[in-house]
C-alpha positions in Angstrom: -5.9 12.8 11.7 -4.3 12.6 15.1 -2.7 9.6 16.8 -5.2 7.5 18.8 -5.2 8.3 22.5 -5.6 5.3 24.7 -7.3 5.1 28.1 -4.0 5.6 29.9 -3.3 8.8 28.0 -0.6 7.3 25.8 -0.7 7.6 22.0 0.7 5.4 19.3 2.7 7.5 16.8 2.4 4.7 14.2 -1.4 4.9 14.2 -1.6 7.8 11.7 0.5 5.9 9.0 -1.1 2.6 9.7 -4.6 4.0 9.2 -3.5 5.3 5.7 -2.0 1.9 4.8 -4.6 -0.4 6.2 -7.3 0.3 3.6 -8.2 -2.5 1.2 -5.7 -2.9 -1.6 -3.6 -0.1 -0.4 -0.4 -2.1 0.2 -0.8 -3.7 -3.2 -1.0 -0.3 -4.8 2.0 1.1 -2.9 4.0 -2.1 -3.6 3.3 -1.9 -7.4 4.1 1.8 -7.6 7.3 1.2 -5.7 8.4 -1.9 -7.6 7.4 -0.8 -11.1 7.6 3.0 -10.9 5.1 5.5 -12.3 2.0 3.8 -14.0 -1.1 4.7 -15.7 -4.4 3.6 -14.2 -5.0 0.6 -16.5 -1.5 -0.7 -16.0 -1.8 -0.4 -12.2 -5.2 -2.1 -12.3 -3.8 -5.0 -14.2 -0.9 -5.4 -11.8 -3.0 -5.1 -8.7 -5.4 -7.8 -9.9 -8.9 -8.3 -8.8 -9.5 -4.7 -7.5 -12.4 -2.9 -9.1 -11.9 0.4 -10.9 -14.1 2.1 -8.3 -12.0 0.7 -5.4 -8.7 1.5 -7.1 -9.8 5.1 -7.7 -10.9 5.4 -4.1 -7.6 4.1 -2.7 -5.6 6.2 -5.1 -7.5 9.4 -4.0 -6.9 8.5 -0.4 -3.2 8.0 -1.0 -3.0 11.2 -3.0 -4.8 13.2 -0.2 -2.3 11.7 2.3 0.6 12.9 0.2 1.8 9.3 -0.5 0.9 9.2 -4.2 1.2 11.8 -7.0 -1.4 12.0 -9.8 0.0 13.6 -12.9 -2.6 14.6 -15.5 -1.7 15.4 -19.2 -4.6 16.9 -21.2 -4.1 14.7 -24.3 -6.7 12.7 -26.2 -7.3 10.4 -24.5 -6.2 12.1 -21.2 -3.0 10.6 -19.8 -3.0 10.2 -16.0 0.0 8.7 -14.3 0.4 7.7 -10.7 3.7 7.6 -8.8 5.0 7.6 -5.2 5.9 11.0 -3.8 8.9 11.7 -1.7 6.7 11.1 1.3 5.6 7.7 -0.2 9.3 6.7 -0.7 9.9 7.5 3.0 8.2 4.1 3.6 10.7 2.2 1.5 12.9 0.8 4.3 10.0 0.0 6.5 8.1 -1.8 3.7 11.3 -3.7 2.8 11.6 -4.9 6.4 7.9 -5.8 6.6 8.2 -7.8 3.4 11.1 -9.8 4.8 9.2 -10.5 8.0 6.0 -11.4 6.0 7.9 -13.9 3.8 9.6 -15.4 6.9 6.3 -15.7 8.8 4.5 -17.1 5.8 7.2 -19.8 5.5 7.1 -20.5 9.3 3.3 -20.9 9.2 3.5 -23.2 6.2 6.1 -25.4 7.9 4.0 -25.5 11.1 0.9 -26.5 9.1 2.9 -29.2 7.3 4.1 -30.6 10.6 0.6 -30.5 12.1 -0.8 -32.3 9.0 1.9 -35.0 9.2 1.0 -35.8 12.9 
């Protein structure tokens, strides 16, 4: 997947990564794998919440194909499949930390603005 070329001929180097991360539930999955470490499918599904098994499987496959998530399979009975972030996935750590800080700040600012507006 190449960076998107705009009408002026410029490209956005972030486009490639953002297209991977912008899928539904993707940030929840990456956050949980990063926060809690390697997890089996059921554990990850419980932590992510309302995501369906089909959607979780789809997003995990997408992240695996992008080299962000590793899928480790052990042929036991029942089979043991564990998901974890790859080295490539961990390259996003600092960026995601910063985005989380900004997100919390923006959320607080918006909540305060709504409270002020409601009080008027």
